[in-house]
BAMI-614170 format. One record per residue (C-alpha): x, y, z; residue number from 1. Coordinates in steps of 0.001 Angstrom, whole numbers, plus 500000, padded with zeros to 6 digits. Each point is the difference from the previous one (the first is absolute). Layout:
<rs>
<r c1="X" c2="Y" c3="Z" torro="NUM"/>
...
</rs>
This chain:
<rs>
<r c1="491429" c2="505414" c3="516396" torro="1"/>
<r c1="497872" c2="502927" c3="498521" torro="2"/>
<r c1="498933" c2="497861" c3="496504" torro="3"/>
<r c1="499411" c2="496292" c3="500308" torro="4"/>
<r c1="498465" c2="498338" c3="496335" torro="5"/>
<r c1="499448" c2="496256" c3="500653" torro="6"/>
<r c1="499367" c2="499176" c3="496788" torro="7"/>
<r c1="502806" c2="501849" c3="498038" torro="8"/>
<r c1="502425" c2="498617" c3="503147" torro="9"/>
<r c1="500877" c2="503177" c3="500279" torro="10"/>
<r c1="500892" c2="502542" c3="503106" torro="11"/>
<r c1="501213" c2="503902" c3="500489" torro="12"/>
<r c1="501498" c2="500575" c3="503789" torro="13"/>
<r c1="501231" c2="502127" c3="501645" torro="14"/>
<r c1="502828" c2="500150" c3="502434" torro="15"/>
<r c1="503092" c2="501034" c3="502059" torro="16"/>
<r c1="502241" c2="497834" c3="498057" torro="17"/>
<r c1="503814" c2="499828" c3="499624" torro="18"/>
<r c1="499360" c2="499080" c3="495883" torro="19"/>
<r c1="501569" c2="501485" c3="497551" torro="20"/>
<r c1="496498" c2="500715" c3="496659" torro="21"/>
<r c1="500304" c2="498714" c3="496517" torro="22"/>
<r c1="499581" c2="502840" c3="497396" torro="23"/>
<r c1="497212" c2="500142" c3="497857" torro="24"/>
<r c1="501665" c2="498693" c3="495912" torro="25"/>
<r c1="497813" c2="502033" c3="497207" torro="26"/>
<r c1="498155" c2="497089" c3="498288" torro="27"/>
<r c1="498522" c2="502018" c3="496975" torro="28"/>
<r c1="503154" c2="498915" c3="498296" torro="29"/>
<r c1="500771" c2="496391" c3="500471" torro="30"/>
<r c1="500860" c2="497500" c3="497348" torro="31"/>
<r c1="499426" c2="496543" c3="498781" torro="32"/>
<r c1="503791" c2="498667" c3="500994" torro="33"/>
<r c1="500871" c2="501928" c3="503191" torro="34"/>
<r c1="500787" c2="498224" c3="503043" torro="35"/>
<r c1="498310" c2="500108" c3="502691" torro="36"/>
<r c1="500301" c2="498731" c3="503728" torro="37"/>
<r c1="497645" c2="498482" c3="502007" torro="38"/>
<r c1="499446" c2="499521" c3="503630" torro="39"/>
<r c1="497557" c2="497810" c3="502467" torro="40"/>
<r c1="499808" c2="497603" c3="502219" torro="41"/>
<r c1="498137" c2="497073" c3="498626" torro="42"/>
<r c1="498839" c2="497164" c3="502059" torro="43"/>
<r c1="501623" c2="501910" c3="503157" torro="44"/>
<r c1="503544" c2="500445" c3="498251" torro="45"/>
<r c1="501248" c2="503265" c3="500829" torro="46"/>
<r c1="501179" c2="502721" c3="497728" torro="47"/>
<r c1="500161" c2="497544" c3="496883" torro="48"/>
<r c1="501258" c2="500934" c3="496967" torro="49"/>
<r c1="499773" c2="499306" c3="496774" torro="50"/>
<r c1="500821" c2="501956" c3="495964" torro="51"/>
<r c1="498941" c2="499852" c3="496683" torro="52"/>
<r c1="499017" c2="502942" c3="497739" torro="53"/>
<r c1="496735" c2="501401" c3="498797" torro="54"/>
<r c1="498176" c2="498549" c3="497616" torro="55"/>
<r c1="497568" c2="502821" c3="499225" torro="56"/>
<r c1="498852" c2="502810" c3="501424" torro="57"/>
<r c1="497052" c2="501514" c3="498246" torro="58"/>
<r c1="498758" c2="502090" c3="502548" torro="59"/>
<r c1="500959" c2="502007" c3="502799" torro="60"/>
<r c1="498197" c2="497371" c3="502397" torro="61"/>
<r c1="500786" c2="496689" c3="498899" torro="62"/>
<r c1="503472" c2="499241" c3="499619" torro="63"/>
<r c1="500386" c2="495785" c3="498133" torro="64"/>
<r c1="503562" c2="498460" c3="501469" torro="65"/>
<r c1="502216" c2="496574" c3="499523" torro="66"/>
<r c1="501234" c2="499895" c3="504352" torro="67"/>
<r c1="497752" c2="497663" c3="501207" torro="68"/>
<r c1="497913" c2="501577" c3="503237" torro="69"/>
<r c1="498690" c2="497047" c3="501933" torro="70"/>
<r c1="497005" c2="498833" c3="501839" torro="71"/>
<r c1="500657" c2="502863" c3="503217" torro="72"/>
<r c1="501887" c2="502439" c3="498222" torro="73"/>
<r c1="497563" c2="501860" c3="499380" torro="74"/>
<r c1="500282" c2="504053" c3="501115" torro="75"/>
<r c1="503362" c2="499505" c3="499949" torro="76"/>
<r c1="502319" c2="503117" c3="497993" torro="77"/>
<r c1="500989" c2="500340" c3="496414" torro="78"/>
<r c1="502951" c2="501741" c3="499368" torro="79"/>
<r c1="501914" c2="501099" c3="496539" torro="80"/>
<r c1="503600" c2="499367" c3="499387" torro="81"/>
<r c1="500230" c2="503215" c3="502265" torro="82"/>
<r c1="498799" c2="498567" c3="502992" torro="83"/>
<r c1="497064" c2="502183" c3="499955" torro="84"/>
<r c1="495828" c2="498598" c3="500480" torro="85"/>
<r c1="498341" c2="499760" c3="496866" torro="86"/>
<r c1="497390" c2="497950" c3="501302" torro="87"/>
<r c1="498776" c2="497425" c3="502046" torro="88"/>
<r c1="499308" c2="496691" c3="499455" torro="89"/>
<r c1="496709" c2="497799" c3="500141" torro="90"/>
</rs>
């Protein structure tokens, strides 16, 4: 593990993994009404998927969404309609 921040529930890891990394999407052109997908692990339930839309994206660091984010899912990925990462849920 390279970096771990318990307060933000976030870690950056390194290793010899046989995984394909997700592509990063731009966030500067996000608009209300765009479809999103959130993937998390609430209460130990791995890879739970919820969908919704962007309800407000008024700056580069705060994207409000309608998809439910349950306790335990913070640190999960937020994807745009093209499957690119646009955020981390909290």
